[in-house]
LOKOLTOR-150285 format. One record per atom (N, C-alpha, C): atom name; x, y, z. Coordinates in steps of 0.2 Angstrom, whole numbers, plus 5000, padded with zeros to 4 digits. Atoms other than C-alpha are relative to their C-alpha. Layout:
<paros>
@site->CA c1->X c2->Y c3->Z
...
</paros>
This chain:
<paros>
@site->N c1->5004 c2->4994 c3->5000
@site->CA c1->5000 c2->5000 c3->5000
@site->C c1->5004 c2->5006 c3->5000
@site->N c1->4996 c2->4994 c3->5001
@site->CA c1->5005 c2->5018 c3->4997
@site->C c1->5003 c2->5002 c3->5007
@site->N c1->4999 c2->4997 c3->4993
@site->CA c1->5005 c2->5021 c3->5016
@site->C c1->5007 c2->4997 c3->5003
@site->N c1->4994 c2->5003 c3->4998
@site->CA c1->5020 c2->5009 c3->5017
@site->C c1->5006 c2->5002 c3->4996
@site->N c1->4995 c2->4999 c3->5005
@site->CA c1->5030 c2->5017 c3->5003
@site->C c1->5007 c2->5003 c3->5004
@site->N c1->4994 c2->4997 c3->4996
@site->CA c1->5042 c2->5027 c3->5016
@site->C c1->5004 c2->4994 c3->5003
@site->N c1->4997 c2->5005 c3->4996
@site->CA c1->5045 c2->5011 c3->5025
@site->C c1->5004 c2->4996 c3->4995
@site->N c1->4997 c2->5003 c3->5006
@site->CA c1->5050 c2->5003 c3->5008
@site->C c1->5007 c2->5003 c3->4999
@site->N c1->4994 c2->4996 c3->5002
@site->CA c1->5062 c2->5017 c3->5004
@site->C c1->5005 c2->5000 c3->5006
@site->N c1->4996 c2->5000 c3->4994
@site->CA c1->5069 c2->5017 c3->5022
@site->C c1->5004 c2->4993 c3->5000
@site->N c1->4997 c2->5007 c3->4999
@site->CA c1->5073 c2->4998 c3->5021
@site->C c1->5005 c2->5000 c3->4994
@site->N c1->4996 c2->5000 c3->5005
@site->CA c1->5081 c2->5001 c3->5004
@site->C c1->5007 c2->5004 c3->5002
@site->N c1->4995 c2->4996 c3->4998
@site->CA c1->5092 c2->5015 c3->5011
@site->C c1->5004 c2->4997 c3->5005
@site->N c1->4997 c2->5004 c3->4995
@site->CA c1->5096 c2->5004 c3->5026
@site->C c1->5005 c2->4995 c3->4997
@site->N c1->4996 c2->5005 c3->5004
@site->CA c1->5102 c2->4990 c3->5015
@site->C c1->5006 c2->5003 c3->4997
@site->N c1->4995 c2->4997 c3->5004
@site->CA c1->5112 c2->5001 c3->5004
@site->C c1->5005 c2->5003 c3->5005
@site->N c1->4995 c2->4997 c3->4995
@site->CA c1->5120 c2->5009 c3->5020
@site->C c1->5004 c2->4995 c3->5003
@site->N c1->4996 c2->5006 c3->4997
@site->CA c1->5125 c2->4992 c3->5026
@site->C c1->5004 c2->4996 c3->4995
@site->N c1->4995 c2->5003 c3->5005
@site->CA c1->5134 c2->4988 c3->5010
@site->C c1->4997 c2->4996 c3->4994
@site->N c1->5003 c2->5003 c3->5006
@site->CA c1->5121 c2->4981 c3->4998
@site->C c1->5002 c2->5003 c3->4994
@site->N c1->4998 c2->4997 c3->5006
@site->CA c1->5126 c2->4984 c3->4980
@site->C c1->4994 c2->5001 c3->4995
@site->N c1->5005 c2->4998 c3->5005
@site->CA c1->5116 c2->4993 c3->4967
@site->C c1->5002 c2->4996 c3->4993
@site->N c1->4997 c2->5003 c3->5006
@site->CA c1->5127 c2->4984 c3->4954
@site->C c1->5000 c2->4993 c3->4999
@site->N c1->5001 c2->5007 c3->5001
@site->CA c1->5124 c2->4966 c3->4957
@site->C c1->4995 c2->4998 c3->4995
@site->N c1->5004 c2->5002 c3->5006
@site->CA c1->5117 c2->4957 c3->4942
@site->C c1->4997 c2->4993 c3->5001
@site->N c1->5003 c2->5007 c3->5000
@site->CA c1->5105 c2->4942 c3->4942
@site->C c1->5001 c2->4996 c3->4993
@site->N c1->4999 c2->5004 c3->5006
@site->CA c1->5105 c2->4928 c3->4929
@site->C c1->4996 c2->5003 c3->4994
@site->N c1->5004 c2->4997 c3->5005
@site->CA c1->5092 c2->4938 c3->4919
@site->C c1->5003 c2->5007 c3->4998
@site->N c1->4997 c2->4994 c3->5002
@site->CA c1->5104 c2->4953 c3->4918
@site->C c1->4997 c2->5006 c3->5004
@site->N c1->5004 c2->4994 c3->4996
@site->CA c1->5093 c2->4964 c3->4931
@site->C c1->5005 c2->5001 c3->5006
@site->N c1->4998 c2->4998 c3->4993
@site->CA c1->5100 c2->4974 c3->4945
@site->C c1->4995 c2->5001 c3->5004
@site->N c1->5006 c2->4999 c3->4996
@site->CA c1->5090 c2->4978 c3->4960
@site->C c1->4995 c2->5005 c3->4997
@site->N c1->5005 c2->4996 c3->5003
@site->CA c1->5083 c2->4992 c3->4950
@site->C c1->4995 c2->4997 c3->4995
@site->N c1->5004 c2->5004 c3->5004
@site->CA c1->5077 c2->4980 c3->4937
@site->C c1->4995 c2->4996 c3->5003
@site->N c1->5004 c2->5004 c3->4996
@site->CA c1->5070 c2->4969 c3->4950
@site->C c1->4994 c2->5004 c3->5003
@site->N c1->5005 c2->4995 c3->4998
@site->CA c1->5061 c2->4984 c3->4957
@site->C c1->4994 c2->5002 c3->4995
@site->N c1->5004 c2->4998 c3->5006
@site->CA c1->5054 c2->4989 c3->4940
@site->C c1->4995 c2->4994 c3->4999
@site->N c1->5005 c2->5006 c3->5001
@site->CA c1->5047 c2->4971 c3->4938
@site->C c1->4995 c2->4999 c3->5005
@site->N c1->5005 c2->5001 c3->4995
@site->CA c1->5038 c2->4971 c3->4954
@site->C c1->4995 c2->5005 c3->4999
@site->N c1->5005 c2->4995 c3->5002
@site->CA c1->5030 c2->4987 c3->4949
@site->C c1->4996 c2->4998 c3->4995
@site->N c1->5004 c2->5002 c3->5006
@site->CA c1->5025 c2->4980 c3->4933
@site->C c1->4995 c2->4995 c3->5002
@site->N c1->5004 c2->5006 c3->4998
@site->CA c1->5018 c2->4964 c3->4941
@site->C c1->4994 c2->5004 c3->5004
@site->N c1->5005 c2->4996 c3->4996
@site->CA c1->5008 c2->4976 c3->4953
@site->C c1->4995 c2->5003 c3->4996
@site->N c1->5005 c2->4997 c3->5005
@site->CA c1->5001 c2->4986 c3->4939
@site->C c1->4996 c2->4995 c3->4996
@site->N c1->5004 c2->5006 c3->5004
@site->CA c1->4996 c2->4970 c3->4929
@site->C c1->4995 c2->4998 c3->5005
@site->N c1->5005 c2->5002 c3->4995
@site->CA c1->4987 c2->4964 c3->4945
@site->C c1->4994 c2->5005 c3->5000
@site->N c1->5005 c2->4995 c3->4999
@site->CA c1->4978 c2->4980 c3->4947
@site->C c1->4995 c2->5000 c3->4994
@site->N c1->5003 c2->4999 c3->5006
@site->CA c1->4973 c2->4981 c3->4929
@site->C c1->4996 c2->4993 c3->4999
@site->N c1->5004 c2->5007 c3->5001
@site->CA c1->4968 c2->4962 c3->4928
@site->C c1->4994 c2->5000 c3->5004
@site->N c1->5006 c2->5001 c3->4995
@site->CA c1->4956 c2->4963 c3->4943
@site->C c1->4996 c2->5007 c3->5000
@site->N c1->5004 c2->4994 c3->5000
@site->CA c1->4950 c2->4981 c3->4939
@site->C c1->5000 c2->5003 c3->5006
@site->N c1->4999 c2->4997 c3->4993
@site->CA c1->4956 c2->4988 c3->4956
@site->C c1->5001 c2->5007 c3->5000
@site->N c1->4998 c2->4993 c3->5000
@site->CA c1->4960 c2->5005 c3->4950
@site->C c1->4995 c2->5005 c3->5004
@site->N c1->5005 c2->4996 c3->4996
@site->CA c1->4944 c2->5013 c3->4957
@site->C c1->5000 c2->4998 c3->5007
@site->N c1->5000 c2->5002 c3->4993
@site->CA c1->4945 c2->5004 c3->4973
@site->C c1->5006 c2->5003 c3->5003
@site->N c1->4994 c2->4997 c3->4997
@site->CA c1->4963 c2->5009 c3->4976
@site->C c1->5000 c2->5008 c3->5000
@site->N c1->5001 c2->4993 c3->5001
@site->CA c1->4959 c2->5027 c3->4970
@site->C c1->4996 c2->5003 c3->5006
@site->N c1->5003 c2->4997 c3->4994
@site->CA c1->4947 c2->5029 c3->4985
@site->C c1->5004 c2->5000 c3->5006
@site->N c1->4995 c2->4999 c3->4995
@site->CA c1->4961 c2->5026 c3->4996
@site->C c1->5006 c2->5004 c3->4999
@site->N c1->4995 c2->4995 c3->5002
@site->CA c1->4972 c2->5038 c3->4987
@site->C c1->5006 c2->4996 c3->4997
@site->N c1->4994 c2->5004 c3->5003
@site->CA c1->4983 c2->5024 c3->4980
@site->C c1->4999 c2->4999 c3->4992
@site->N c1->5000 c2->5000 c3->5007
@site->CA c1->4984 c2->5029 c3->4962
@site->C c1->5007 c2->5000 c3->4997
@site->N c1->4994 c2->5000 c3->5004
@site->CA c1->4997 c2->5028 c3->4948
@site->C c1->5004 c2->5007 c3->5002
@site->N c1->4998 c2->4993 c3->5000
@site->CA c1->4999 c2->5047 c3->4950
@site->C c1->5003 c2->5001 c3->5007
@site->N c1->4997 c2->4999 c3->4993
@site->CA c1->5002 c2->5046 c3->4969
@site->C c1->5006 c2->4996 c3->5001
@site->N c1->4994 c2->5004 c3->5000
@site->CA c1->5015 c2->5032 c3->4966
@site->C c1->5006 c2->5003 c3->4997
@site->N c1->4995 c2->4998 c3->5004
@site->CA c1->5025 c2->5042 c3->4954
@site->C c1->5006 c2->5003 c3->5003
@site->N c1->4994 c2->4997 c3->4996
@site->CA c1->5036 c2->5053 c3->4966
@site->C c1->5003 c2->4994 c3->5004
@site->N c1->4997 c2->5006 c3->4996
@site->CA c1->5039 c2->5036 c3->4976
@site->C c1->5004 c2->4996 c3->4995
@site->N c1->4997 c2->5004 c3->5005
@site->CA c1->5044 c2->5027 c3->4960
@site->C c1->5007 c2->5004 c3->4998
@site->N c1->4994 c2->4997 c3->5002
@site->CA c1->5056 c2->5041 c3->4955
@site->C c1->5005 c2->5000 c3->5006
@site->N c1->4995 c2->5000 c3->4995
@site->CA c1->5064 c2->5042 c3->4972
@site->C c1->5003 c2->4992 c3->5001
@site->N c1->4997 c2->5006 c3->5000
@site->CA c1->5066 c2->5023 c3->4972
@site->C c1->5005 c2->4998 c3->4994
@site->N c1->4996 c2->5001 c3->5005
@site->CA c1->5073 c2->5023 c3->4955
@site->C c1->5007 c2->5004 c3->5001
@site->N c1->4994 c2->4996 c3->4999
@site->CA c1->5086 c2->5036 c3->4960
@site->C c1->5004 c2->4996 c3->5005
@site->N c1->4996 c2->5004 c3->4994
@site->CA c1->5091 c2->5026 c3->4976
@site->C c1->5003 c2->4994 c3->4996
@site->N c1->4998 c2->5006 c3->5002
@site->CA c1->5092 c2->5010 c3->4966
@site->C c1->5005 c2->5000 c3->4993
@site->N c1->4996 c2->5000 c3->5006
@site->CA c1->5101 c2->5016 c3->4950
@site->C c1->5007 c2->4998 c3->5001
@site->N c1->4993 c2->5003 c3->4999
@site->CA c1->5117 c2->5006 c3->4948
@site->C c1->5005 c2->5005 c3->4998
@site->N c1->4995 c2->4995 c3->5001
@site->CA c1->5133 c2->5016 c3->4949
@site->C c1->5003 c2->5000 c3->4992
@site->N c1->4997 c2->5001 c3->5007
@site->CA c1->5138 c2->5009 c3->4931
@site->C c1->4994 c2->5001 c3->4995
@site->N c1->5005 c2->4999 c3->5005
@site->CA c1->5121 c2->5013 c3->4924
@site->C c1->4995 c2->4994 c3->5000
@site->N c1->5004 c2->5006 c3->5001
@site->CA c1->5106 c2->5002 c3->4920
@site->C c1->5002 c2->4996 c3->4995
@site->N c1->4999 c2->5005 c3->5005
@site->CA c1->5107 c2->4986 c3->4911
@site->C c1->4995 c2->5000 c3->4995
@site->N c1->5006 c2->5001 c3->5005
@site->CA c1->5097 c2->4982 c3->4895
@site->C c1->4994 c2->4997 c3->5003
@site->N c1->5006 c2->5003 c3->4997
@site->CA c1->5087 c2->4970 c3->4906
@site->C c1->4996 c2->5005 c3->5005
@site->N c1->5004 c2->4995 c3->4996
@site->CA c1->5083 c2->4985 c3->4918
@site->C c1->4996 c2->5004 c3->4995
@site->N c1->5003 c2->4996 c3->5005
@site->CA c1->5078 c2->4995 c3->4903
@site->C c1->4994 c2->4996 c3->4997
@site->N c1->5006 c2->5004 c3->5002
@site->CA c1->5067 c2->4980 c3->4897
@site->C c1->4995 c2->5000 c3->5006
@site->N c1->5005 c2->5000 c3->4994
@site->CA c1->5059 c2->4980 c3->4915
@site->C c1->4996 c2->5006 c3->5000
@site->N c1->5003 c2->4994 c3->4999
@site->CA c1->5055 c2->4998 c3->4914
@site->C c1->4995 c2->5000 c3->4994
@site->N c1->5005 c2->5000 c3->5005
@site->CA c1->5046 c2->4995 c3->4897
@site->C c1->4994 c2->4996 c3->5002
@site->N c1->5005 c2->5005 c3->4997
@site->CA c1->5036 c2->4981 c3->4906
@site->C c1->4995 c2->5005 c3->5004
@site->N c1->5004 c2->4996 c3->4995
@site->CA c1->5031 c2->4994 c3->4919
@site->C c1->4995 c2->5005 c3->4996
@site->N c1->5004 c2->4995 c3->5003
@site->CA c1->5024 c2->5006 c3->4906
@site->C c1->4995 c2->4996 c3->4995
@site->N c1->5004 c2->5004 c3->5004
@site->CA c1->5015 c2->4991 c3->4897
@site->C c1->4992 c2->5002 c3->5000
@site->N c1->5007 c2->4999 c3->4999
@site->CA c1->4998 c2->4995 c3->4904
@site->C c1->5000 c2->5007 c3->5004
@site->N c1->5001 c2->4993 c3->4996
@site->CA c1->4992 c2->5013 c3->4910
@site->C c1->4994 c2->4998 c3->5004
@site->N c1->5006 c2->5001 c3->4996
@site->CA c1->4979 c2->5015 c3->4923
@site->C c1->4993 c2->4999 c3->4997
@site->N c1->5007 c2->5000 c3->5004
@site->CA c1->4965 c2->5016 c3->4910
@site->C c1->5000 c2->4994 c3->4995
@site->N c1->5001 c2->5006 c3->5004
@site->CA c1->4970 c2->5001 c3->4900
@site->C c1->4997 c2->4994 c3->5002
@site->N c1->5003 c2->5006 c3->4998
@site->CA c1->4961 c2->4985 c3->4900
@site->C c1->5003 c2->4995 c3->4996
@site->N c1->4998 c2->5005 c3->5004
@site->CA c1->4967 c2->4968 c3->4895
@site->C c1->4995 c2->4998 c3->4995
@site->N c1->5005 c2->5002 c3->5005
@site->CA c1->4959 c2->4964 c3->4878
@site->C c1->5003 c2->4993 c3->4998
@site->N c1->4998 c2->5007 c3->5002
@site->CA c1->4959 c2->4945 c3->4874
@site->C c1->4996 c2->4999 c3->4994
@site->N c1->5003 c2->5002 c3->5006
@site->CA c1->4955 c2->4940 c3->4856
@site->C c1->5000 c2->4993 c3->4999
@site->N c1->5001 c2->5008 c3->5000
@site->CA c1->4948 c2->4923 c3->4853
@site->C c1->5005 c2->4997 c3->4995
@site->N c1->4995 c2->5003 c3->5005
@site->CA c1->4960 c2->4921 c3->4838
@site->C c1->5007 c2->4999 c3->5003
@site->N c1->4994 c2->5001 c3->4997
@site->CA c1->4974 c2->4921 c3->4851
@site->C c1->5000 c2->4992 c3->5003
@site->N c1->5000 c2->5007 c3->4998
@site->CA c1->4969 c2->4903 c3->4856
@site->C c1->4999 c2->4995 c3->4994
@site->N c1->5000 c2->5005 c3->5005
@site->CA c1->4971 c2->4888 c3->4845
@site->C c1->4997 c2->4994 c3->5003
@site->N c1->5003 c2->5006 c3->4997
@site->CA c1->4959 c2->4874 c3->4848
@site->C c1->5004 c2->4994 c3->5000
@site->N c1->4996 c2->5006 c3->5000
@site->CA c1->4972 c2->4861 c3->4844
@site->C c1->5004 c2->5000 c3->5006
@site->N c1->4995 c2->5000 c3->4994
@site->CA c1->4982 c2->4866 c3->4859
@site->C c1->4996 c2->4999 c3->5006
@site->N c1->5004 c2->5002 c3->4994
@site->CA c1->4968 c2->4862 c3->4871
@site->C c1->5002 c2->4993 c3->5003
@site->N c1->4999 c2->5007 c3->4997
@site->CA c1->4970 c2->4848 c3->4883
@site->C c1->4994 c2->4996 c3->5000
@site->N c1->5006 c2->5005 c3->5002
@site->CA c1->4959 c2->4834 c3->4877
@site->C c1->5002 c2->4993 c3->5003
@site->N c1->4999 c2->5006 c3->4998
@site->CA c1->4958 c2->4818 c3->4886
@site->C c1->4998 c2->4994 c3->4995
@site->N c1->5001 c2->5006 c3->5005
@site->CA c1->4958 c2->4801 c3->4877
@site->C c1->5003 c2->5000 c3->4994
@site->N c1->4996 c2->5000 c3->5006
@site->CA c1->4970 c2->4806 c3->4863
@site->C c1->5005 c2->4994 c3->5000
</paros>
């Protein structure tokens, strides 16, 4: 929740102060910045998939309210050597859905031959 955002930021600052590296890279090529962006993307996808934007807005938990928080976290997590390609890809995932987008599923996306049929 947005009310916990300062705690998240303080924890990041605490870990960095204790020697955590912004430059560590996982097997996907993501730094902590890329991991953060992936979490943001997943959160946004969840909100959009379950149409929770209006519910969150009633609590003041909107994309606009999160923007300064994201900027502060991005600044704190920016690797000393700069973001990786995977980090940039994760940022693109973040922007995949806007708060007003809906997931549109086209029936042509499903192939009947791929269905699980018993007895074959």
